[in-house]
N, C-alpha and C positions, 0 to 999 in steps of 0.2 A: 465379422462385420461391425460389431460394437466397438472393437478396438480401432478400426479404421475411422469410424465416426468420431470417436474421442480424439484421435490424433489430428483429424481435420479441425476440430474445435480448438484444440490447444495450439497447434502449430500452423494452421491455415492450409489452404490448398493453393497450388501454383496459379490457378485461374480465378482466385477469389476476387469477387467484385464488391466494392464498397464505395459509398458516395461521401462527399464532404470536401471541404476546402481547407487544406492544411494551414494556410495563412490565418484564416479565421479561427481554426482550431488552436493555434498558438495563443490567440487572444483569450479563448475560452479557458485554456490551461492557466493563463495568468489571472484572469478574472475570478476563477473558482479557487484560486490559492493553492493549486496542486504542489507548487514548489515549497510550500511550508513543510511538507512531509516527504516529497519525492525529489530526486535529483535527475537531471538530464545533462549529459556532457559536463559534469563537474559543477553545475549550478543547481542550487537547491539544498535540501536537507537530507539527512540520513535516517529519519524516523521511519519512513516507509521504503519500499523497494526502489532501487535505482531503475529508472525507466529508459536509460540510454539505448537499450537494445530491445525494448518491448515490441518493436515492429515485426519481430520474427514470429510473434504470436498472431493468431487469426483475429480478424476484425470482430468476429462473434465473441471470442474470448475477452478481448479488450472491453467491448460493450458490457458484457456480463460482469466483469471486474469493477466497472464504474457503477453499474446499477445495483449490483449485489456483491460487495467486497467480501462477504463471508462465504461465497460459493467456492473459492479456492484460496485458502490462506496458508501460507508457509508457517510452520510452527515458530520460526524466528520473528514473525511479525504479529503474533498474537499478543493481545494486551495483557498487562500485569498491573495490578493495583497493590501498592504497599501501604500499609497503615503502621505508623510508628507508635512506640509506647507513649510518646508525647501527644499523640492524636493527629499528627499531620498525615495527609493522604496524598500519595504521589502515584500518578498513572503514567505508563509508558510501555516500552518493550524491554524484555530481559536481554542483557548483554552478556553477563557472566554470573556464575554462582559458585561459591566455595563453601567449605564447612563453616566459615565464620563471617562471610560477607555476601551481599547480593548487589549487583550493579545493573542499573537500567538507564535507558535514555528516556528522559521525561518528555512530556508533550511539547515542550519548548525546544527540544533537541539537545538539552544539557545532559551530560553524563552525571549520574548520581550514584554514589556508593553508600550502602547502609551496612552497619555491623548487625549481624543477626540478633545480637543481644538487645538492639534498639528497635526491633521489628515486632509489632503485636500480631500482625497477620499479613499474609500474601495471598492475593486472589488471582489465580491464573485464568484469564478469560478465554472462552472457547473461540472467539471470533477476532476479526480485524478491528484495529482502532479507526480505520477509515469509515466514514459515514457513507451510506448509500446516497448516490446523487440522483436527483430528479431534475431533469433539464429538458428543454425543448428538443425534439428529435433532430432538428437541424444543428443545434449546438453539439449534441452527442456525436452526430456524423462528422462534424468538423473536427472535434477533439480526437476522434478515432483516426481520421485522415492525418492529423498532425502526428499522432503517436505511431502510426504505421510507417512513417518516414524514419523512425528511430531504429535502424538495424545495424 
């Protein structure tokens, strides 16, 4: 039973009902700056997950992801903060790591490579870089309606 409930939350149900105006939701997506981190149909950034097919998820899952981004974070999107020996601090997501280098995508979307000999510390964050969004219920419903169209 618990597995069925979890599957419904993650992937939705055939008869799922949700309210909202996708046209207004597209405006919410733009006004909230979602494309600064996310991509839909090739437009936007690679800092966060590509949302081109997010509509296969349930409306409840999408709402939860907006309200509480730390509820379900893929390890590849967890934050990393690098402090260099010169004192610079760079935050982003880890792209690659070898014995001698660490590569991340910083908060502006730029790929940054650091030699480990230049790194003072690396802090691997337990959560998402995405902030929790607090918005009027109508805006949230509209945003979900817009994202549900992305299948």
